[in-house]
C-alpha positions, 0 to 999 in steps of 0.5 A, a space after each residue: 531471472 524471470 520465469 517463462 510465464 512471467 516473460 510471456 505476460 510482459 511481452 503480451 502487455 508490451 505488445 498491447 501498449 505498443 498497439 494501443 491508442 491514448 485514451 482521454 484518461 491518458 491525456 487527462 493524466 498527462 495534462 493534470 500531472 504535468 501542471 504540478 510535477 513534470 518529473 513523474 508525468 511520463 511514469 504516471 502516463 505509462 501506468 494509466 496506459 496499462 490501466 486503460 488497456 484493461 478496459 475497466 468500466 465506470 463501475 469496476 474502475 473505482 474498485 480497481 483504483 481502491 485496491 491498487 491504491 492500497 497495494 501500492 501503499 503496501 497495505 493488505 486488501 484482505 485481512 491478515 491471518 496471523 499464519 506462520 508464513 506471514 511473518 519475517 524474523 526481525 530479531 537480529 534488528 530488534 535485539 529480542 525475539 520479534 517477527 514482522 508481518 510480511 503483508 503489513 509491516 506495521 504489525 509485529 509478533 512477540 515471542 509469546 505470540 502477542 501481536 500488536 499494530 504500531 500504527 493503531 493510534 496516530 496522534 495529531 496536533 492542531 497544526 496537523 502534525 502527526 506522530 506515533 509513540 509507544 501509546 500508538 501500539 494496539 493489540 491485534 487478534 486475527 483475522 485482522 484488518 489494519 486500521 488507524 485511529 487518529 487522536 487529536 492532542 491539545 497542547 499542554 502548558 
């Protein structure tokens, strides 16, 4: 169940959406997205309406868009700390003592405290296909801001 504070926030947002007018950005999103994917037009128009309600200026909008893009992709925007409350026990799924970071699902911790990023290295062939393997794991020390190194792989004969 939603708590009263969250419910009040949602009601306030709904009221602001109902009273607001579509902006040029909303019309732009409707037109551009509609040209390539008519199934998601309304969803993205609604997201844009909310974004526009917040009144981001030309300077603040790119910062907000960058942050939103990261968090919508389940990426952290602040460095991982490695604190105990950042981990979920996934031992039941892995068959061995193992913890997965709650803020960044690609980071794991072993029973001995060793941490690694399973997408630290991504391999890319000349066609553009990419993959990870055991060699993709890189050691992690905290604070850690996840990053990926892309390594071009030449075909072997």
